[in-house]
N, C-alpha and C positions, 0 to 999 in steps of 0.2 A: 204928541203930548207928553210932558214930563212925567216921570215916575219917581215917587219919593219912597224911601225906605226908612222906617222908624225902628231902631234897635234899642231894646231896653234890657239892660243887664242888672239883675238883682244880685247883690253881693251878700256874702255872709256878714252877720252883725260883727262890727269891729274891723272889717276889712277895707273900708273906704280909704283910709289914709294910705295904705299900701297900694291900693289900686291907682289912686291919683299919682303917687310917686312913680309907679311903673309906666303909666301913660305919659307923664311928663318927661321921664328920663329915657324910655325905650320905645314905647308904642307910637306916639305921635311923631317923634323924630324919624323913626323907621318909615312911616307912611310918607313923610315929607321927602326923605331921600329917594324913595321909590316913585314919587310923583302921584301917589294914591290919595293925597289929601285934597286934590282939586275938586272932587265931587261932594265934599263935606260941607253941609250947611252949618252944623255946629254940634258941640258936645254940651251936655247939661247934667247937673246933679239935682236929684230930687231933694226938696227941702221940707215938703209937707206931704200928706197922704202916705203912700207906700214909700218909705224912706230906704236908704241903702241901695239906691239905684243910680246907675249911670245911663243916660239916654243920649243917643246920637241920631241925627237926621242927615240923610244923604239924598242928593238930587241927581237923577240920571235922565238921559235923553229918552230911553226906552228900556225894555227888558234885556235886549242884547247888550246895551251899554252897561247895565247893571251886572250882568253875568261876566262880561269882560273885566270889569273893575274888580270883582271879588276873585276872579282867577288870578289877576295880577297881585292882589294882596296876598293870597295864599301861596304864590310863587316867591314872595318877598321873604327870604330867609331871615333877615334881621327882624322882621315882624313876627314870623311864625316861631322861630327858634329862640330869638332873643326876648321877645315880649310875650306872645300868646302862651308859651309853655309855662311862664311864671304867673300869668294873669288867670288862666283857666281854673286853677285850684281855689281861687277866691270867689268863684261864681256859684250861685245856687240855681238860678234860672236865666235863660236867654229867650227873649221874645222878639220876633221880627214881623213887622207889618208892612205890607206894600200899600201905598196910598196914591190915589190920583187926585189932582187938584180939582176942586169944585169949579163949575163954570162961572163963578162970580167971585168977587173979592180979590184982595192982593195975594200973591204967592211968592215964596222966597225964590 
């Protein structure tokens, strides 16, 4: 059964424009070059409720697949040194939720 990971990054007030620029110019291209974008369902920006958040959803075959994916991401020097080192100072909090699909309804 598929395993989903929902990551929510809450940014400092006023940091969204810089975060978006970093993802567009460094973060996502590094993931694409490393092949780590394949498990991504999508990135989203919060517009209501708790704002100043970037949310992303990942889909994995199982926990072993998830762990292998993140090991590859953290071994990707372009992502860690080029992007994450610049992105982390913009963060206030990071929340990670592991989700399993309900046995009814559509699933991504």
